[in-house]
LOGU-516848 format. One record per residue: residue number from 1; residue in one letter; x, y, z of N, C-alpha, C in turn. Coordinates in steps of 0.001 Angstrom, whole numbers, always signed. Atoms other than C-alpha are relative to their C-alpha. Example, Ala and Ser with C-alpha at 12.3 -4.5 7.8 and 13.67 -1.06 7.14 Angstrom:
- n  res  n.u  n.v  n.w  ca.u  ca.v  ca.w  c.u  c.v  c.w
- 1  A  +890  -1190  +0  +12300  -4500  +7800  +900  +1200  +0
- 2  S  -820  -1190  -60  +13670  -1060  +7140  -770  +1090  +730
//
This chain:
- n  res  n.u  n.v  n.w  ca.u  ca.v  ca.w  c.u  c.v  c.w
- 1  M  +697  -696  -948  -5585  +252  -4725  +724  +439  +1299
- 2  A  -719  -391  -1177  -3348  +212  -1594  +1385  +473  -369
- 3  G  -1036  -861  +809  -464  +1364  -3912  +1438  -641  +402
- 4  L  -1436  +500  -373  +2625  -962  -2816  +657  -256  -1411
- 5  A  -809  +161  +1193  +5157  -760  -5603  +1542  +79  +158
- 6  P  -1558  +73  -185  +8915  -1664  -5931  +691  +1259  -570
- 7  V  -814  -933  +559  +11392  +1088  -6298  +1446  -482  -161
- 8  A  -1275  +868  +153  +14396  -1315  -5967  -322  -1282  -93
- 9  P  +168  +1403  +102  +14686  -4891  -6861  -311  -806  +1385
- 10  G  +503  +776  -1004  +12888  -7295  -4433  -591  +767  +1099
- 11  Y  +776  -1016  -1006  +11130  -4420  -2748  +977  +375  +1024
- 12  R  -1072  -548  -948  +14366  -3427  -965  -483  +1372  +430
- 13  R  +422  -1381  -103  +12869  +95  -1355  -1389  -104  -741
- 14  L  +1391  -152  +585  +9016  +719  -2031  -363  +1133  +131
- 15  R  +889  -1246  +214  +6695  +3369  -2968  -1432  -314  +637
- 16  I  +1366  +247  -381  +3265  +3654  -1237  -841  +1194  -528
- 17  T  +792  -906  +460  +754  +5543  -3303  -1360  -509  +9
- 18  P  +1360  +308  -41  -2760  +4704  -2251  -955  +729  -737
- 19  L  +1028  -722  +620  -5825  +5553  -4214  -1400  -430  +372
- 20  L  +1331  +377  -306  -9203  +5394  -2839  -994  +713  -766
- 21  S  +975  -717  +914  -12073  +6314  -5235  -1112  -1085  -278
- 22  G  +1131  +859  +399  -15318  +5000  -6419  -895  -510  +1066
- 23  G  +678  +301  -1220  -16934  +4960  -3007  +676  -1155  +897
- 24  I  -861  +806  -982  -14175  +2749  -1580  +528  +903  +1239
- 25  T  -657  -857  -1331  -13377  +4175  +2007  +1088  -576  +805
- 26  Q  -1251  +807  -531  -10712  +1597  +3060  +528  -964  -663
- 27  A  -755  +907  +870  -8148  -479  +1719  +1300  -593  +917
- 28  G  -1245  +429  -728  -5096  -2598  +2967  +702  -993  -900
- 29  A  -798  +876  +732  -2365  -4671  +1650  +1103  -532  +952
- 30  R  -1182  +410  -626  +411  -6895  +3053  +749  -810  -987
- 31  L  -799  +770  +889  +3314  -8282  +1128  +1238  -395  +622
- 32  H  -1167  +489  -624  +6130  -10485  +2267  +1101  +3  -1066
- 33  T  -1035  -170  +625  +9365  -9491  +800  +1262  -583  +511
- 34  P  -1127  +566  -629  +12907  -10873  +1177  +549  +922  +960
- 35  Y  -405  -1018  -1011  +13430  -7760  +3485  -868  +167  +1195
- 36  G  +1048  -345  -1141  +10409  -8153  +5615  -1218  +84  -450
- 37  T  +1404  -133  +375  +6797  -7666  +5535  -273  +1519  -137
- 38  A  +371  -1284  +345  +5540  -4505  +3849  -1574  +110  +83
- 39  E  +1483  -163  -96  +1910  -3378  +4788  -452  +1271  +58
- 40  V  +595  -1521  -230  -264  -362  +4515  -1455  -239  +92
- 41  F  +1429  +8  -291  -3856  +101  +5751  -420  +1462  +124
- 42  L  +479  -1340  +92  -5871  +3257  +5074  -1335  +224  -78
- 43  G  +1550  -265  +84  -9202  +4738  +5292  -297  +1678  -91
- 44  A  +380  -1324  +291  -10907  +7942  +4128  -485  +708  +1251
- 45  L  +559  -892  -936  -11563  +10784  +6550  -1380  +424  -241
- 46  R  +1472  -309  +63  -15184  +11535  +7218  -20  +1478  +249
- 47  A  +142  -1378  -152  -16139  +15235  +6665  -1037  +211  +1049
//
């Protein structure tokens, strides 16, 4: 849902591709890697 995925071993490089759907309006994730903490928090914009 938050979309953290490794691009290089050990999350040295990562890709963030979040997907909000099905009525979910916000999401977040935190991942401790050998290179530091990767985190993403997102919310949908209201029209």
